[in-house]
N, C-alpha and C positions, 0 to 999 in steps of 0.2 A: 796657713792662711786659716780666718774664720771664714769657715761656712756660713755662719746666722743669717736668717732671714726671717722676713713678716710672719709667717707661717708657723713656723718655729715662736717666736714666743709667745704669739698666739694658743699658742697647744699651751706652751706655760704659765698663760693664765686663768687656762681653765681650769687649774686645777687649784687657780683661786676660789674660795667659795663665801661669800659673803651673806653671815649670819644675820642677816638683817632678813634676805629674801629666803635666801636655804640652798640659790642654786647660784652657777658661778656666773664669775664677773664676763663671762664670753653668754653664757645661754641667754642672760639679763639683757645681753647688748648695751654693760653700760663699757667696754670696752670702745670709746671715741678716736682715739690715733695708736699708730705705733709707728717707731721711725729706727731704724736700722745701718750705726755705721759701722763696721767694721765688729770690736766686738763690746762696742757701748753702745746702749737701749735706748729710748726716749717710751717715753709713756701714757698716754691720756686717758682717764677716767672721769666719765659723770656721770655720779649718779643718778636714779629719777627721783630721789624721795632728801629729805635735808635730812643731812648730819654731819652737823660744824663741827660737829664734835671729834665723829669717827673719822674727817681727812685724814688725817699726822699718821693717827693710829693703822690707818687703812695701805696706806701712802709708803709706808716702814714695812707692811709687811710683807706687800707686792713687791718694795726692795730686795729682802731679804730673797723672798722666793724667787726670784730671775739668779741675783747672783749665785747662787749657791751651782748653774748652770758654768758646767770650763769655761762651756763657751762665753760667756759676756763678762766680761773683764768688772762694767759699773754700769745700771740700769738709775735715770730720772724718771721719777715716777709722778704724776701730779693729779691732785684728785677735785670736784669741782663735782655739784648741784648743779642741775637740768632741769624743773620740773617739769610737764607739761600737763596740758584740761584730759583725762580719759574719759573713755565710753558712761556715757549716762542713759537714761531708759528712752524706750524706741516712742520715737513725735512728739517730745521734751527732749526741749535745746538749750543749753548753759543761760548762764543768769551774765550779766554786763560786764563784768568787773571782778569773774568770778571763774578762775581757771581749774575746780574741784571742791564739789561742798562729800563729806564726809555726815552721816545720818551716827549720833552715839546714842542708844537704844535700849531700852531694858522690858521685860518683858512687867514690872513691876517695878510699885514703888518702894521711898527706904534702905536699896542695894547701895547710895551714893552716885549717881546716876553722872546728878549736874556737878557734885563737883571733878568728877574725873571729867567729865567738857568742859573744862575749865581750864585745868592743869594740863590735861590735854594740848588743847592749846597756843596756851605760857608754853609747854613741850618744846611746839612745833614752828614755834619763833623763836626758841630758844638757840634754835636749831636751824635758824639763818632762813626762814619762811615765812613770807607777809599770809599773817593769819584771822580770819574773824569770825566771832562769835554770834550764831542766833539765838536766844533764848524764845523755842519752841512751849515753851511751855502757858497755855494766855492765862489757867487758871494759878498756877503756882510760880509765878515767877520769881527764879531767885542767882539769876547768874549780876540781873544791877550791886545787889550789894557782895555776893561774892568775888566779882573784880575792882570790886572803893569802886566806882559811877553811880554820881547823884546829877539829879540836874535832869531840862528836858532835850532831846534835839530839834540842833536846827535845820531852819525848813528855808532852804535857800529859794525855792521856785511857784513856792504850796502846791507847791504834784511832791517830790521829793526830801525826803529826808535826808542829812546827810550821822552817819553812824557812833556812835561816843569810844571813844580812844582812851583804854588807861594800858597799861604795862607795855602800850606797843599791840594790842588788840584791839579790832577797832570788834564795834558789838552793839547788836538790836536786840532791846523786848520791849513786850507791850510794860513792861513793869515803869520803864521811860512815861510812858506816858497816859500811866493811873497810878492814883496814889495807894504808898505799900500798905493799904492798909483798907483797900474795896477791893473787896470781889465780885468775881465776874460770873455774873448767875446770866451766862449766857449758853448757847444751846449748840449742838456740834454745828451748822454749816456757816453759823455768824464766829466761831475759831475758827473755823479752815479759810471765811473769806478773813478772819483777820491777822493771821493769819500770811497768810495768801501776798496780801497785800507788807504788814513789814515784807517778808520777801523781798519782791518785784520792786519797792518804791523807795528801800534804803540804799544811796549810792558808794558800793562798796567800789572799795582800789584797789584798783591789782591786786588780790585776795590770789595765790597758790593754795591756800584753803581754807571753807568756807564748814566752820564747826558748826551740824545740826545740834542743838541739846534738846532732843526728843518727848514728848508730854510719856510715864508709864504706859503700860497696859498697848495693847493688837487691838482696838478697836475701829471704829470708823473713822474716828480722829486721823490715827496713827493713818489707816490704810489710805487713807484719801490723800494726804500729803505724802503718802510715799509712791504714789501715783502721779501725781503734782506739780513737785519735784526733783529740779535734775539729777540726782545724788549720786555718786560715782561708786560710791564704796557706804559700809556700814558698819559702826564699832558695838556689841553685845556686850554689856554689864553684865555681870550676877556675883554675886557672891557663894562660897561653895555650897552651904544648906539645900536638901533634893528639894525646898518647894521655891526660890528661889531660882532652883532649874531648873525646875520643869513650867516657869514663867519664862524663865528666856529663852527655851529654847521654841514657845511659841513665837519669842520677836522675832527670828533665825529664820523660822519659816516663810514667815509673815513678808521680809523678806526674798525671801528666796521666788515666794508666788510673786513680786514684781520686777520679778528678774533685777536683786540693786546684790550686788556683788559680796557677801558678810566678810569683809580686809581680819575677820579675829575679835575673837573674843576679851575681855580682862577681864581678870575673878579680883574683886574688891572686897577688901578686908578678910582678908584670908588668911590670917595670925593676928593676935592681937600682942600689942608688944607691949608691958609692966613702964606704966610712965616713972617705975618708983626702981623698979633692981633691973630693967631689959628683957625679965626673961619671957620666952616669946609661943603661945598658943593656939592652935589650931582649934576657935570657940565657937564655930557653923562649919566644923566637916573640915574633909583633906581633900583634894583631888580633885572638886568637881566641874571646878572647869575645864583642867585639864580631857576628864574622860568624856565633858561633855563635846571639848574642840578632837579628842580622835572620833567618834559618834557620827559629826556632820563635819569629817575630814575642812577643816577649820585653822589654821594656825591659831593659841596661844597669846597673845601679845606678851601675856607678862600678868604677875601679882599682888598684891598692893595692899598695908598690911590697914588693921582697923588702929589706927592713931593718934592720940586723941589731939597732937599739934596738927594732921588735917582738919577737924574739926575749925578749929580755932582759927589757924589760918585762912579756912578761908568765911568761918563766918563775919571776920573781921578783915575783908576786902584785902585777903593778901596771900592768893595761896600758895602752896608751899612751895612748885617753882621758881617764883620770882623772894618769895621767902626766904627759900633756904637752898639758893644754886649748887651749892654748894654739896648738897645731903645726900644720904644716903636713897630716901625716899624720890628727891626729885632726880638719881640716876636711875630710876625708877618709871618713873614720867617718862624720861627723855628716849629711854630706851623704844620703853612702852611708842610712843611715837613715831621714833626708827623704825620701826616696825610695821607700825597699820598702815604708812606712807610708802613704802619698800611696799610692800603687797599692793597696795594700789596703782603701783610705778610698774605691774605686771600687766595690768590691765593694759586694751585693747589703747589706743590714744583716741582722741576722739579730731574727727578728723573736718566738723561743721569749723572750727574753731583757727581762724590764720586763713578761711576759704574770703575771696571778693568777692562780694556781689555785682554781682552786672545789670549794672541799670542799662536796657534801650529805650532810646527815645526817637519817637521824630521830630526832625527839627526840619 
């Protein structure tokens, strides 16, 4: 007669570590339900991050892990995703229609941050999330071109604007409102006001994640945005070379000062892949992102190559995740997206979401 209990099954599940969070399924509160019927077990896992391409693999791993136990003859495992809103900076409230804002930042320009932001958004969408992109680089908006969107957004009421959509991603940028060749000769306060309006006046529709492509640097504009925009987490993009890492560290410290958790570091242009022979080499140095991650105790979310196809596809309005969904590069972006969202899933939930507003009126 089987003596199998739910507590025993949970003990076994604690032996399965999620590679995206780095902790076991019980500790990450991913075990939603456990059922025991004699020597048969049913387990329901609910991940807190989008991972459509990983669900079946995780279910198979859990099933195999459980059925090794002599008391379990059969295990049925289901894996789903449930994304919730997470805590933002003190005194700020989440945007309507947006559960979580992820800021993509770099300390300096030229590290491929905007390309990474576009592909990160597409990767989150490919993994099953509802995603938007806000192009926060007022001086040099690039997301309209990278995401292949032309035209002007519509305003149904004269006050708010509808986001533009392509590749199943909602997008807003100052680039939709001014000509591509029009220089934005604005001082800092005007830029901050313009960005705040773009963020708040856009009618975002049920987003799990809004990816904000921040302008490079750590000046007044970036600090003001980090203080005013309800950000749930930030991602730092750098290249392996020492100069880029110095500036990336300043960007990371800026988010720490305004109490925004850094979800991890993305090392872009980690290696160069020759388009002729496929030879791969570290042209900008090696291991810089990993050393920075260790120094600041944050995850290295992944490394990306310097590949001509990434540039060509972004310039053509069809970023790599959409252009080559089955490629190794797209797989890297999707892995980075899962890890970033998984790190966010470990943060505290935002209790302001879902709470009813109680109004007392004299009648």
